[in-house]
C-alpha positions in Angstrom: -11.0 -28.3 36.7 -14.3 -29.1 35.2 -15.1 -29.9 31.6 -16.7 -26.6 31.2 -13.5 -24.8 32.3 -11.5 -26.9 29.9 -13.8 -26.1 27.0 -13.6 -22.4 27.9 -9.8 -22.5 27.8 -9.8 -24.4 24.5 -12.3 -22.0 22.9 -10.3 -19.0 24.2 -7.0 -20.5 22.7 -8.9 -21.2 19.5 -10.2 -17.7 19.4 -6.7 -16.2 19.8 -5.4 -18.5 17.1 -8.3 -17.6 14.9 -7.7 -13.8 15.4 -4.0 -14.3 14.7 -4.6 -16.2 11.5 -7.2 -13.7 10.4 -4.6 -10.9 10.8 -2.1 -12.8 8.8 -4.7 -13.4 6.0 -5.6 -9.7 6.0 -1.9 -8.7 5.8 -1.3 -11.0 2.9 -4.5 -9.8 1.2 -3.3 -6.1 1.6 0.1 -7.0 0.2 -1.4 -8.9 -2.7 -3.8 -6.1 -3.6 -1.0 -3.5 -3.1 1.5 -5.3 -5.3 -1.0 -5.9 -8.1 -2.1 -2.3 -8.0 1.6 -1.2 -8.0 2.4 -3.3 -11.0 -0.7 -2.1 -12.9 0.0 1.5 -12.0 3.6 1.2 -13.2 2.6 -0.3 -16.5 -0.2 2.2 -17.1 2.2 5.2 -16.5 4.9 3.7 -18.8 2.2 3.1 -21.6 0.9 6.7 -21.1 4.4 8.1 -21.6 4.7 6.1 -24.8 1.2 7.0 -26.1 1.6 10.6 -25.3 5.1 10.5 -26.9 6.6 12.3 -23.9 9.7 10.1 -24.1 10.2 11.0 -27.8 9.9 14.7 -27.0 12.6 14.4 -24.3 14.7 12.2 -26.6 14.7 15.0 -29.2 16.3 17.3 -26.6 19.5 15.0 -26.4 18.5 13.6 -23.0 18.7 9.8 -23.3 16.7 8.8 -20.3 13.7 6.6 -20.4 11.6 9.1 -18.4 8.4 7.0 -18.7 10.3 4.0 -17.3 11.7 6.1 -14.4 8.4 7.6 -13.4 6.4 4.4 -13.8 8.9 2.4 -11.8 9.1 5.0 -9.1 5.3 5.0 -8.7 5.3 1.2 -8.7 7.9 1.0 -5.9 6.3 3.8 -4.0 3.0 1.9 -4.1 4.9 -1.3 -2.9 6.2 0.7 0.0 2.8 2.1 1.0 1.4 -1.5 0.8 4.1 -2.8 3.1 3.5 0.1 5.6 -0.3 -0.6 5.6 0.3 -4.3 6.0 2.7 -3.8 8.9 0.3 -1.5 10.7 -2.5 -4.0 10.2 -0.3 -6.7 11.6 -0.2 -4.7 14.9 3.4 -3.7 15.0 4.2 -0.6 16.9 4.7 2.7 15.0 8.4 2.7 16.0 9.0 -0.8 14.6 7.2 0.1 11.4 9.2 3.4 11.1 12.5 1.5 11.6 11.5 -1.1 8.9 10.4 1.6 6.4 13.5 3.7 7.1 15.6 0.6 6.5 13.9 0.0 3.2 14.3 3.6 2.1 18.0 3.7 3.1 18.7 0.4 1.2 16.8 1.8 -1.8 18.7 5.1 -1.8 22.1 3.3 -1.5 21.1 1.0 -4.4 20.0 4.0 -6.5 23.2 5.9 -5.8 25.3 2.8 -6.7 23.4 2.2 -9.9 23.6 5.9 -10.8 27.4 6.1 -10.2 27.9 3.0 -12.3 25.8 4.6 -15.1 27.6 8.0 -14.8 30.8 6.2 -15.3 30.0 6.1 -19.0 28.0 9.4 -19.0 30.7 11.8 -17.7 33.5 11.0 -20.2 31.0 11.0 -23.2 29.5 14.4 -22.0 32.9 16.0 -21.6 34.1 14.7 -24.9 30.9 15.9 -26.5 31.5 19.5 -25.2 35.0 19.3 -26.5 33.9 18.1 -29.9 31.2 20.8 -30.1 33.9 23.4 -29.1 36.4 22.3 -31.7 33.8 21.9 -34.4 36.0 19.5 -36.3 33.2 16.9 -36.8 30.2 18.3 -38.6 27.0 17.0 -40.0 27.4 15.6 -43.5 31.1 14.5 -43.0 32.2 11.0 -43.9 34.2 9.6 -41.0 35.6 6.3 -39.9 36.2 5.3 -36.3 37.7 1.8 -36.1 35.6 -0.4 -38.4 32.6 2.0 -38.4 32.4 4.3 -41.4 29.5 6.5 -42.4 28.0 9.9 -42.8 27.6 12.0 -39.7 23.9 12.6 -39.2 24.1 14.2 -35.8 26.8 15.4 -33.4 25.3 15.2 -29.9 26.6 15.8 -26.5 26.9 12.1 -25.7 27.3 10.4 -29.1 27.8 10.8 -32.8 25.1 9.3 -35.1 26.5 7.8 -38.3 24.6 6.4 -41.3 26.4 3.7 -43.3 26.2 3.0 -47.0 23.8 0.2 -46.2 21.5 2.7 -44.3 22.4 1.3 -40.9 22.5 3.8 -38.1 25.4 3.6 -35.7 25.8 5.5 -32.5 29.5 6.2 -31.5 30.0 7.3 -27.9 31.9 10.6 -27.9 34.7 9.3 -25.7 35.5 6.8 -28.4 36.5 9.7 -30.7 39.4 10.4 -28.5 40.4 6.9 -27.5 40.4 5.5 -31.1 41.8 6.6 -34.4 39.4 9.0 -36.2 39.7 9.3 -40.0 37.8 12.1 -41.6 37.6 10.9 -45.2 35.6 13.6 -46.9 33.0 16.2 -46.5 29.8 15.3 -48.3 29.0 17.7 -51.1 25.5 19.1 -51.0 
């Protein structure tokens, strides 16, 4: 083996390493740009929902969901996923491998979302059912002075999930509807108009 052959082998190995490191750099660059774009997109959407008062409009309809947060976060995570897919494709993985990785990410995300939702519904369902029952019985009305445990105040609103009280010191207290049935309720007086 001559020196020329040795140099060709060395340059060939260096070229392969150079190409490999260049791919890694491009993948990291794609991920970095994608994650920054995702973060910015999420923040922009959440701010738009606040500035356009979409969350307030939905809140007035008795739905207590941060819709701007949900939409912004969903777009943010969707952009993360797209960035990961592009980076994996750029890295040279086969389509089957990329599909398996993406499917795994989606399955883990769905399982996490279902778990979080079920934990959140744990408080939602009893309050909603109690709210329907309270509305049906019509025993608690706007303007009444009631006391639940140590909370006493004027009923400002009877919603499907909670009762809104205003205390003598003008504090606003939200009592979950399920607490009405699990605690002692004292209706002290009906406020005179």
